[in-house]
DOSE-907394 format. One record per residue: residue number from 0; residue in three letters; x, y, z of N, C-alpha, C in turn. Coordinates in nm, 4 decimals, decimal comma, m for minus. Atoms other than C-alpha are relative to their C-alpha. Example, Ala and Ser with C-alpha at 12.3 -4.5 7.8 and 13.67 -1.06 7.14 Angstrom:
REM residues 2
   vogu   kelum        n.x        n.y        n.z       ca.x       ca.y       ca.z        c.x        c.y        c.z
      0     ala     0,0890    m0,1190     0,0000     1,2300    m0,4500     0,7800     0,0900     0,1200     0,0000
      1     ser    m0,0820    m0,1190    m0,0060     1,3670    m0,1060     0,7140    m0,0770     0,1090     0,0730
***
This chain:
REM residues 207
   vogu   kelum        n.x        n.y        n.z       ca.x       ca.y       ca.z        c.x        c.y        c.z
      0     met     0,1136    m0,0981     0,0477    m0,0285    m0,0050    m0,0264     0,1022     0,1037     0,0502
      1     glu    m0,0897    m0,1883    m0,0322     0,1137     0,3429    m0,0537    m0,0097     0,1129     0,0742
      2     asn    m0,0067    m0,1078    m0,0974     0,2443     0,5951     0,1759    m0,0675     0,1063    m0,0476
      3     leu     0,0657    m0,1474     0,0062     0,0365     0,9125     0,2050     0,1119     0,0930     0,0594
      4     ala    m0,0951    m0,1094    m0,1309     0,2666     1,2268     0,2182    m0,0777     0,1294     0,0003
      5     ile     0,1036    m0,1406    m0,0573    m0,0214     1,4751     0,1917    m0,1008     0,0118    m0,0827
      6     lys     0,0959    m0,0377     0,0421    m0,3810     1,5262     0,1818    m0,0274     0,1341    m0,0150
      7     leu     0,0868    m0,0943    m0,0341    m0,5684     1,8481     0,1479    m0,1492     0,0073    m0,0612
      8     thr     0,0933     0,0613     0,0167    m0,9307     1,8424     0,1903    m0,0575     0,1254     0,0099
      9     asp     0,1167    m0,1440    m0,0143    m1,1779     2,1737     0,1144     0,1147     0,0981     0,0358
     10     val    m0,1101    m0,1412    m0,0378    m0,8570     2,3969     0,0978    m0,0605     0,1304    m0,0556
     11     arg     0,0160    m0,0717     0,0376    m0,9417     2,7303    m0,0250     0,0685     0,0953     0,0385
     12     lys    m0,0501    m0,1205     0,0182    m0,7567     3,0312    m0,0835    m0,0216     0,1099    m0,1151
     13     thr     0,0096    m0,1431     0,1025    m0,8340     3,4126    m0,2393     0,0909     0,0560     0,0355
     14     phe    m0,0691    m0,0605    m0,0331    m0,6426     3,6528    m0,2886    m0,1268     0,1555    m0,0662
     15     gly     0,1011    m0,0425     0,0008    m0,8671     3,9693    m0,2869    m0,1345    m0,0260    m0,0583
     16     ile     0,0819     0,0576     0,0331    m1,1750     3,8818    m0,4850     0,0452    m0,1311    m0,0921
     17     lys    m0,0120     0,0988     0,1320    m0,9829     3,6449    m0,7224     0,0280    m0,0901     0,1324
     18     glu    m0,0385     0,1739    m0,0627    m1,0148     3,2443    m0,5879     0,0951    m0,0427    m0,0903
     19     val    m0,0614     0,1081     0,1191    m0,7267     3,0654    m0,7206     0,0686    m0,1199     0,0770
     20     val     0,0370     0,1297    m0,0673    m0,7702     2,7817    m0,4840    m0,0760    m0,0444     0,0327
     21     asn     0,0643     0,0485    m0,0631    m1,0209     2,5482    m0,4257    m0,0069    m0,1401    m0,0108
     22     ile     0,0099     0,1743    m0,0156    m0,9826     2,1769    m0,3393    m0,0686    m0,0827     0,0201
     23     gln     0,1192     0,0225    m0,0641    m1,2308     1,9802    m0,2510     0,0908    m0,1573     0,0937
     24     glu    m0,0747     0,0823    m0,0409    m0,9814     1,6786    m0,2061     0,1565    m0,0691    m0,0745
     25     leu    m0,1478     0,0310     0,0545    m0,5846     1,5840    m0,3051     0,0543    m0,0357     0,0556
     26     thr    m0,1020     0,1105    m0,0857    m0,3575     1,3549    m0,2221     0,1131     0,0288    m0,1197
     27     ala    m0,1480    m0,0039     0,0319    m0,0291     1,3361    m0,2930     0,0669    m0,1390     0,1022
     28     tyr    m0,0590     0,1263    m0,0748     0,2225     0,9922    m0,2073     0,1283    m0,0257    m0,0220
     29     glu    m0,1330     0,0353     0,0017     0,5522     0,8346    m0,1712     0,0207    m0,0272    m0,1688
     30     asn    m0,0513    m0,0165     0,1482     0,7303     0,8115    m0,4786    m0,0583     0,0382    m0,1446
     31     asn     0,0597    m0,0623     0,1021     0,4702     1,0143    m0,6500     0,0533     0,1157    m0,1293
     32     arg    m0,0602    m0,1742     0,0490     0,6283     1,2782    m0,9067    m0,1013     0,0950    m0,1254
     33     ile     0,0775    m0,0498     0,0740     0,4172     1,5374    m0,9985    m0,0047     0,0990    m0,0567
     34     gly     0,0095    m0,0980     0,0481     0,3639     1,8187    m1,2274    m0,0090     0,0827     0,0015
     35     ile     0,1237    m0,0974    m0,0552     0,1780     2,0720    m1,1777     0,0033     0,1224    m0,1293
     36     ile    m0,0108    m0,0409     0,1539     0,0920     2,2814    m1,4998    m0,1242     0,1038     0,0489
     37     gly     0,1045    m0,0885     0,0185    m0,1629     2,5797    m1,5763     0,0649     0,1274    m0,0481
     38     asp    m0,0423    m0,1042     0,0961    m0,1776     2,9303    m1,7467     0,0883     0,0759     0,1491
     39     asn    m0,0788    m0,0355    m0,0746     0,0682     3,1693    m1,5596    m0,1068     0,1432     0,0734
     40     gly     0,1239    m0,0620    m0,0957    m0,1721     3,3645    m1,2622    m0,0688    m0,1364     0,0601
     41     thr     0,0612     0,0877    m0,0596    m0,3040     3,0341    m1,2059    m0,0158    m0,0231     0,1558
     42     gly    m0,0163     0,0291    m0,0931    m0,1787     3,0015    m0,8478     0,0225    m0,1211     0,0139
     43     lys    m0,1104     0,1325    m0,0293     0,0935     2,7181    m0,9360     0,0712     0,0440     0,1269
     44     ser    m0,1283    m0,0862    m0,1287     0,3161     2,8886    m0,6512    m0,0706    m0,0122     0,1358
     45     thr     0,0755     0,0117    m0,1351     0,0574     2,9312    m0,4452    m0,0141    m0,1190     0,0942
     46     leu     0,0265     0,1381     0,0047    m0,0468     2,5902    m0,4708     0,1455    m0,0625     0,0908
     47     leu    m0,0509     0,0523    m0,0057     0,2811     2,4743    m0,4121     0,0542     0,0639     0,2013
     48     lys     0,0027    m0,0849    m0,1095     0,3352     2,7159    m0,0765    m0,0958    m0,0404     0,1430
     49     ile     0,0658     0,0670    m0,1602     0,0080     2,5811     0,1130     0,0367    m0,1348    m0,0105
     50     ile    m0,0233     0,1532    m0,0418     0,1269     2,2679     0,0984     0,0945    m0,0052     0,0951
     51     gln    m0,1469    m0,0404    m0,0670     0,4981     2,3843     0,2451    m0,0225     0,0020     0,1027
     52     gly     0,0196    m0,0621    m0,1261     0,3135     2,5963     0,4773     0,0113     0,1401     0,0214
     53     glu    m0,0491    m0,1482     0,0225     0,4642     2,9267     0,4006    m0,1768     0,0467     0,0095
     54     ile     0,1560    m0,0609    m0,0517     0,0708     3,0035     0,3391    m0,1256    m0,0354     0,0238
     55     met     0,1336     0,0867    m0,0780    m0,2545     2,9159     0,5313    m0,0689     0,0449    m0,0963
     56     pro     0,1802     0,0012     0,1312    m0,5792     2,8766     0,2953    m0,0573     0,0900     0,1085
     57     glu     0,1491    m0,0159    m0,1096    m0,8969     3,0313     0,4619    m0,0706    m0,0808     0,0333
     58     thr     0,0922     0,0988    m0,0447    m1,0507     2,7280     0,4933     0,1003    m0,1219    m0,0306
     59     gly    m0,0548     0,1666     0,1096    m0,9589     2,3132     0,4254     0,1179    m0,0053     0,1387
     60     cys    m0,0763     0,0478    m0,0464    m0,7672     2,0981     0,5967     0,1318    m0,0548    m0,0488
     61     ile    m0,0813     0,0195     0,0822    m0,4138     1,9746     0,5154     0,1034    m0,0887     0,1143
     62     gln    m0,0667     0,1433    m0,0962    m0,2617     1,6299     0,6716     0,1723     0,0182    m0,0936
     63     arg    m0,0974     0,0042     0,0041     0,0986     1,6884     0,6536     0,0629    m0,1449     0,0323
     64     glu    m0,0604     0,1819    m0,0154     0,2711     1,3054     0,6632     0,1483     0,0027    m0,0111
     65     val    m0,1668    m0,0002    m0,0088     0,6458     1,3934     0,5809     0,0517     0,1277     0,0015
     66     ser     0,0304    m0,0807     0,0568     0,8221     1,6484     0,5441     0,0552     0,0912    m0,1253
     67     phe    m0,0549     0,0230     0,1636     0,9354     1,8700     0,2683     0,0826     0,1320    m0,0164
     68     ser    m0,1386    m0,1084     0,0589     1,2089     2,0584     0,0850    m0,0276     0,0688    m0,0777
     69     tyr     0,0773    m0,1074     0,0740     1,1576     2,3917    m0,0965     0,0175     0,0600    m0,0780
     70     phe    m0,0680    m0,0703     0,1033     1,2766     2,5201    m0,3983    m0,0318     0,1337    m0,0270
     71     ser     0,1320    m0,1213     0,1003     1,1160     2,8735    m0,4763     0,1127     0,0377    m0,1214
     72     gln     0,0354    m0,0386     0,1303     1,1098     3,0259    m0,8013     0,0838     0,1301     0,0013
     73     ile    m0,0901    m0,0528    m0,0266     1,2834     3,3298    m0,6819     0,0364     0,0690     0,1587
     74     gln    m0,0998    m0,0544    m0,1098     1,5177     3,4061    m0,4074     0,1135     0,0368    m0,0307
     75     lys    m0,1702     0,0051     0,0301     1,8202     3,5541    m0,3928     0,0747    m0,0098     0,1238
     76     val    m0,1508     0,0254    m0,1360     2,1153     3,4169    m0,2365     0,0877     0,0872    m0,0026
     77     thr    m0,1216    m0,1081    m0,0695     2,3987     3,5815    m0,0306     0,0590    m0,1088     0,0790
     78     lys    m0,0654     0,0426    m0,0613     2,6211     3,4783     0,1811    m0,0513    m0,0557     0,1267
     79     thr     0,0178     0,0035    m0,0994     2,4306     3,4188     0,4319    m0,0786    m0,1260     0,0278
     80     asn     0,1212     0,0728     0,0107     2,2445     3,1521     0,2898     0,1159    m0,1221    m0,0051
     81     asp    m0,0666     0,1583    m0,0461     2,5668     2,8882     0,3567     0,0121     0,0063     0,1153
     82     ser     0,0032     0,0905    m0,1268     2,5782     2,6535     0,6134     0,0751    m0,1017    m0,0941
     83     glu    m0,1471     0,1094     0,0011     2,8217     2,3739     0,6869    m0,1500    m0,1265    m0,0885
     84     ser     0,1096     0,1145     0,0418     2,4500     2,1502     0,5839     0,0148     0,0067    m0,1595
     85     ile     0,0069    m0,0523     0,1317     2,5227     2,2425     0,2068     0,0781    m0,1591    m0,0812
     86     asp    m0,1115     0,0514     0,1234     2,6557     1,9292    m0,0447     0,1371     0,0556    m0,0406
     87     trp    m0,1136    m0,0632     0,0518     2,9528     2,0515    m0,1093     0,0593    m0,0545    m0,1476
     88     glu    m0,0416     0,1046     0,1006     3,0415     1,7800    m0,3544    m0,1166     0,0575    m0,1036
     89     leu     0,0906    m0,0154     0,0703     2,6713     1,8517    m0,5352     0,0223     0,1034    m0,0486
     90     val    m0,0178    m0,0640     0,0607     2,7812     2,1532    m0,5725     0,0783     0,0132    m0,1724
     91     ser    m0,0906    m0,0106     0,0491     3,0550     2,0821    m0,7228    m0,0377    m0,0981    m0,1956
     92     arg     0,0461     0,1380     0,1199     2,8868     1,8258    m0,9468    m0,1179     0,1140    m0,1488
     93     phe     0,0283    m0,1349     0,0861     2,6450     2,1300    m1,0919     0,0794     0,0925    m0,0436
     94     lys    m0,0596    m0,0843     0,1588     2,9164     2,2937    m1,2455     0,0569     0,1724     0,0881
     95     val     0,0020    m0,0660    m0,0985     2,9102     2,5872    m0,9664     0,1798     0,0601     0,0571
     96     pro    m0,0772    m0,0569    m0,0416     3,2025     2,7827    m0,9691     0,0407     0,0592     0,1314
     97     lys    m0,0477    m0,0473    m0,1309     3,3781     2,8562    m0,6226     0,0221     0,1373    m0,0077
     98     asn    m0,0459    m0,1065    m0,0188     3,3407     3,2220    m0,6641    m0,1007     0,1037     0,1109
     99     glu     0,0597    m0,0771    m0,0941     3,2088     3,4847    m0,4763    m0,1772     0,0750    m0,0131
    100     ile     0,1281     0,0668     0,0444     2,7933     3,4419    m0,4536    m0,0438     0,1206    m0,1119
    101     ser     0,0310    m0,0626     0,1101     2,7486     3,7669    m0,6197     0,0145     0,0528    m0,1400
    102     thr    m0,0677    m0,0305     0,1238     2,9692     3,7239    m0,9295    m0,0599    m0,1248    m0,0910
    103     leu     0,0343     0,1072     0,1102     2,7757     3,3930    m1,0620    m0,1383     0,0517    m0,0690
    104     ser     0,1726    m0,0116     0,1299     2,4857     3,3744    m1,3535    m0,0923     0,0173     0,0381
    105     gly     0,1432     0,0213    m0,0564     2,1630     3,3571    m1,3131     0,0293    m0,1398    m0,0121
    106     gly     0,0657     0,1835     0,0169     2,1791     2,9555    m1,4239     0,0890    m0,0478     0,1376
    107     glu    m0,0592     0,0881    m0,1255     2,4827     2,9459    m1,1666    m0,0773     0,0142     0,1745
    108     glu     0,0987    m0,0622    m0,0520     2,2499     3,0942    m0,9379    m0,0957    m0,1397     0,0958
    109     thr     0,0878     0,0485     0,0256     1,9885     2,8860    m0,9935     0,0629    m0,1718     0,0445
    110     lys    m0,0499     0,0755    m0,0462     2,1954     2,5911    m0,9420     0,0717    m0,0478     0,1047
    111     tyr    m0,0257    m0,0107    m0,1277     2,3690     2,6752    m0,6497    m0,1235    m0,0162     0,1347
    112     arg     0,1076     0,0322    m0,0996     1,9870     2,6623    m0,4831    m0,0283    m0,0754    m0,0421
    113     leu     0,0395     0,1857     0,0219     1,9191     2,3273    m0,6251     0,0890    m0,0558     0,0750
    114     ala    m0,1372     0,0718    m0,0656     2,2155     2,2099    m0,4254    m0,0240     0,0137     0,1572
    115     gln     0,0918    m0,0054    m0,0631     2,0877     2,3528    m0,1805    m0,1315     0,0147     0,0587
    116     ala     0,1108     0,0840    m0,0073     1,7388     2,2283    m0,1836     0,0038    m0,1328     0,0415
    117     leu     0,0004     0,0995     0,0819     1,8788     1,9071    m0,2996     0,1273    m0,0958     0,1451
    118     ser    m0,1295     0,0401    m0,1073     2,1624     1,8968     0,0016    m0,0884    m0,0899     0,1322
    119     thr     0,1048     0,0361    m0,1684     1,8752     1,8150     0,3557    m0,0673    m0,1149    m0,0601
    120     tyr     0,0848     0,1007     0,0633     1,7391     1,4938     0,1993    m0,1683     0,0169     0,1277
    121     gln     0,1445     0,0324    m0,0179     1,3297     1,5138     0,2778    m0,0510    m0,0855    m0,0308
    122     met     0,0752     0,0411     0,0958     1,0676     1,3028     0,1881    m0,0929     0,0240    m0,0762
    123     gly     0,0766    m0,1312     0,0656     0,8924     1,5593     0,0359     0,1131     0,1473    m0,0586
    124     leu    m0,0416    m0,1303     0,0627     1,0264     1,8218    m0,2326    m0,1135     0,0891    m0,1021
    125     leu     0,0668    m0,0489     0,1317     0,9316     2,0356    m0,3966     0,0485     0,1848    m0,0599
    126     leu    m0,0861    m0,0865     0,0592     1,0208     2,2803    m0,6750    m0,0671     0,0872    m0,0459
    127     asp     0,0676    m0,1555     0,0644     0,8909     2,6306    m0,8354     0,1053     0,0177    m0,1320
    128     glu     0,0076    m0,0577     0,1688     0,9838     2,6357    m1,2195     0,2000     0,0451     0,0450
    129     pro    m0,1465     0,0481    m0,0055     1,3822     2,4684    m1,1302     0,0167     0,0162    m0,0616
    130     thr    m0,0654    m0,0094     0,1180     1,4704     2,4642    m1,4583     0,0371     0,1938    m0,0656
    131     thr    m0,0508    m0,1031     0,0801     1,4658     2,8548    m1,5258     0,1782    m0,0149    m0,0098
    132     his    m0,1012    m0,0154     0,0352     1,7914     2,9826    m1,6331     0,1365    m0,1515    m0,0173
    133     leu    m0,1006     0,1514     0,0117     1,9505     2,6113    m1,6768     0,0773    m0,0177    m0,1755
    134     asp     0,0427     0,1146     0,1449     2,0536     2,5077    m2,0508    m0,0338    m0,1162     0,0356
    135     arg    m0,0189     0,0718     0,0353     2,0254     2,1897    m2,1799     0,0224    m0,1182     0,1191
    136     ser    m0,1226     0,1182    m0,1004     2,3129     2,0142    m1,9976    m0,0375     0,0010     0,1509
    137     gly     0,0613     0,0045    m0,1176     2,1926     2,1652    m1,6877    m0,1425    m0,1096     0,0631
    138     val     0,0516     0,0281    m0,0040     1,8932     2,0787    m1,6930     0,0009    m0,2192     0,0020
    139     asp    m0,0290     0,1361     0,0929     1,9720     1,6997    m1,8480     0,0332    m0,0322     0,1962
    140     tyr    m0,0430     0,0527    m0,1277     2,1846     1,7008    m1,4605    m0,0694     0,0008     0,0982
    141     leu     0,0973     0,0181    m0,1135     1,9060     1,7558    m1,2490    m0,1235    m0,0594    m0,0368
    142     val     0,0346     0,1498     0,0439     1,7046     1,5163    m1,4244     0,0273    m0,1278     0,0346
    143     glu    m0,0832     0,1464    m0,0292     1,9647     1,2345    m1,3715     0,0126     0,0441     0,1756
    144     glu     0,0080     0,0480    m0,1636     1,9849     1,3684    m0,9723    m0,0977    m0,0401     0,0959
    145     leu     0,1358     0,0152    m0,0460     1,6555     1,3440    m0,9190    m0,1097    m0,1775     0,0066
    146     lys     0,0226     0,1585     0,0325     1,6281     0,9793    m1,0043     0,0212    m0,0634     0,0552
    147     tyr    m0,0057     0,0498    m0,1250     1,7865     0,9101    m0,6907    m0,0422     0,0391     0,0706
    148     tyr     0,0068    m0,0668    m0,0624     1,5846     1,0677    m0,5261    m0,1964    m0,1095     0,0295
    149     tyr     0,0757     0,0958    m0,0058     1,2820     0,8224    m0,3860    m0,1790     0,0426     0,1136
    150     gly     0,0744    m0,1464    m0,1093     1,0385     1,1403    m0,1745    m0,1036    m0,0219    m0,1118
    151     thr     0,1490    m0,0743     0,0365     0,7234     1,2611    m0,2490     0,0746     0,0989    m0,0976
    152     leu    m0,0461    m0,1126     0,0973     0,8163     1,5263    m0,6179    m0,0795     0,0833    m0,0308
    153     ile     0,0991    m0,1002     0,0604     0,5963     1,8093    m0,6485     0,0353     0,0688    m0,0215
    154     phe    m0,0573    m0,1118     0,0533     0,6748     2,0375    m0,8778    m0,0276     0,0975    m0,1407
    155     val     0,0421    m0,1300     0,0831     0,5591     2,3820    m1,1037     0,1209    m0,0175    m0,1032
    156     ser    m0,0727     0,0088     0,0885     0,7369     2,3682    m1,4319    m0,0754     0,0308    m0,1351
    157     his     0,0601    m0,0169     0,1469     0,6782     2,5210    m1,7965     0,0907    m0,0628    m0,0847
    158     asp    m0,1137     0,1092     0,0714     0,9572     2,2705    m1,9047    m0,0547    m0,0888    m0,0744
    159     arg     0,0749     0,1406     0,0416     0,7922     2,0142    m2,1447     0,0899    m0,0856     0,0021
    160     tyr    m0,1088     0,0762     0,0036     1,1434     1,8587    m2,1494     0,0032    m0,0951     0,1367
    161     phe    m0,0074     0,0410    m0,1777     1,1649     1,8293    m1,7874    m0,1238    m0,0664     0,0058
    162     leu     0,1881     0,0298    m0,0068     0,7413     1,7753    m1,7616     0,0495    m0,1667    m0,0412
    163     asn     0,0237     0,1257    m0,0065     0,8109     1,4724    m1,9413     0,0976    m0,0838     0,0467
    164     lys    m0,0939     0,1293    m0,0339     1,1434     1,3299    m1,8281    m0,0410     0,0095     0,1648
    165     met     0,0347     0,0440    m0,2084     0,9810     1,3347    m1,4446    m0,1080    m0,0185     0,0620
    166     ala     0,1270    m0,0096    m0,0675     0,6308     1,3674    m1,4168    m0,0732    m0,1754    m0,0821
    167     thr     0,1031     0,1338     0,0848     0,4203     1,0389    m1,4037    m0,1185     0,0736     0,0727
    168     lys     0,1874    m0,0599    m0,0086     0,0953     1,2095    m1,3003     0,0165     0,2148    m0,0031
    169     ile    m0,0141    m0,1885     0,0324     0,0406     1,6120    m1,4187    m0,1328     0,0620     0,0571
    170     trp     0,0951    m0,0277    m0,0126    m0,1774     1,7921    m1,2444    m0,0262     0,1486    m0,0207
    171     glu     0,0442    m0,1128     0,0799    m0,3632     2,0730    m1,4398    m0,0888     0,1156     0,0884
    172     leu     0,0832    m0,1356    m0,0837    m0,4501     2,4084    m1,1942    m0,0734     0,0957    m0,1586
    173     lys     0,1052    m0,1034     0,0634    m0,7547     2,6105    m1,3818    m0,1063    m0,0111     0,1415
    174     asp     0,0865    m0,0657    m0,1082    m1,0146     2,8208    m1,2090     0,0328    m0,0586     0,1244
    175     gly    m0,0115     0,0886    m0,1194    m0,8658     2,7146    m0,8582    m0,0364    m0,1717     0,0381
    176     gln     0,0335     0,1155    m0,0314    m0,9183     2,3709    m0,9175     0,1103    m0,0580    m0,0677
    177     ile    m0,0709     0,0413     0,0572    m0,7149     2,1065    m1,0005    m0,0994    m0,1694    m0,0712
    178     thr     0,0689     0,0952     0,0677    m0,7552     1,7925    m1,2816     0,1416    m0,0941    m0,0019
    179     glu    m0,1029     0,1369     0,0352    m0,5075     1,4712    m1,2099    m0,0465    m0,1019    m0,1447
    180     tyr    m0,0357     0,0193     0,1355    m0,3958     1,3299    m1,5298     0,1182    m0,1154     0,0233
    181     ile    m0,1246     0,0295    m0,0203    m0,1706     1,0391    m1,4993     0,1296    m0,0656    m0,1742
    182     gly    m0,0630     0,0073     0,0799     0,1552     0,9899    m1,6876     0,0469     0,1637    m0,0504
    183     asn    m0,1231    m0,1350    m0,0304     0,4427     1,2795    m1,8080    m0,1170     0,1239    m0,0599
    184     tyr     0,0946    m0,0590     0,0506     0,3106     1,5470    m1,9908    m0,0625     0,0059    m0,2082
    185     asp     0,0386     0,0562     0,1468     0,2900     1,4334    m2,3878    m0,1393    m0,0983     0,0612
    186     ala     0,1174     0,0461     0,0129     0,0280     1,1865    m2,2321    m0,1373     0,0532     0,0394
    187     phe     0,1777    m0,1037    m0,0094    m0,1560     1,4857    m2,0718    m0,0403     0,0074    m0,1409
    188     lys     0,0829    m0,0516     0,0850    m0,1984     1,6571    m2,3883    m0,0613    m0,1260    m0,1495
    189     gln     0,1171     0,1112     0,0919    m0,3509     1,2956    m2,5532    m0,1032     0,0140     0,0470
    190     gln     0,2097     0,0111    m0,0925    m0,6347     1,2644    m2,2753     0,0058     0,1367    m0,0571
    191     lys     0,0664    m0,1694    m0,0013    m0,6837     1,6615    m2,2886    m0,0701     0,0098    m0,2135
    192     glu     0,0416     0,0239     0,1864    m0,7188     1,6078    m2,7344    m0,1135    m0,1012     0,0489
    193     ile     0,0963     0,0758    m0,0199    m0,9260     1,2953    m2,6638    m0,1427     0,0668     0,0840
    194     glu     0,1117    m0,0140    m0,0191    m1,1509     1,4989    m2,4325    m0,0727     0,1452    m0,0715
    195     lys    m0,0121    m0,1237     0,0999    m1,1486     1,7825    m2,6915    m0,1371    m0,0463    m0,0876
    196     leu     0,0902     0,0243     0,1117    m1,2887     1,5573    m2,9462    m0,1186    m0,0463     0,0111
    197     glu     0,0915     0,0407    m0,0626    m1,5367     1,3943    m2,6891    m0,0947     0,1239     0,0305
    198     gln     0,1281    m0,0644    m0,0512    m1,6953     1,6936    m2,5919    m0,0474     0,0715    m0,1245
    199     gln     0,0158    m0,0256     0,1554    m1,6617     1,8099    m2,9915    m0,1054    m0,1059    m0,0331
    200     arg     0,0331     0,1054     0,1025    m1,8623     1,4448    m3,0970    m0,1846     0,0326     0,1421
    201     val     0,1487     0,0362    m0,1219    m2,1741     1,4955    m2,7510    m0,0260     0,1611    m0,0343
    202     ala     0,0306    m0,0769     0,0457    m2,1895     1,8726    m2,8708    m0,0524     0,0283    m0,1564
    203     glu     0,0229     0,0004     0,1291    m2,2594     1,7729    m3,2368    m0,1067    m0,0938    m0,0754
    204     asn     0,1411     0,0288    m0,0328    m2,5149     1,5133    m3,1309    m0,1081     0,0564     0,0512
    205     tyr     0,1326    m0,0557     0,0001    m2,6979     1,7678    m2,9626    m0,0522     0,1059    m0,0149
    206     ala     0,0569    m0,1023     0,1142    m2,7161     2,0076    m3,2322    m0,0951    m0,1095    m0,1041
***
């Protein structure tokens, strides 16, 4: 039987008059690799922060059975982020030069922060657009590194290549609600096309 990692029940979050998350029930289990997709501004990052506990919803219950490491899409790296807990071998494998933090390029900074997030092994891992500023070799190395992660991986990404390599499920966030699809991004697109054809057929029959 799969081990539950997190369960959201009747979770609702609004910003002003806009409802960004309205989820009746959503679960993730150990070994799940879930890619969250949706249009810009639909609340994907907000959902990750709710799972992490950084943002509290107005209503609902969040049952966390594991602890989560969190990689934020936007976070400035400074010297104060350095700690003895960082895996410097991992930093080296990401090919981050041993320069002053302020001299790192955007891609090097992303790799450094990814190394920070991956240095402490938790049974849950949340990644918000982890391939931003990475070239293909950097993305391939991240994919290779995550192959050896056996916890619950939940990530937001617009990177079709990364989604196809990593996702075993897709959560599509639209109008505050999640629809789950089994498979990677290509499988999701195929299922969406089938849905579209079925809707067209129903509409034609009705007409």
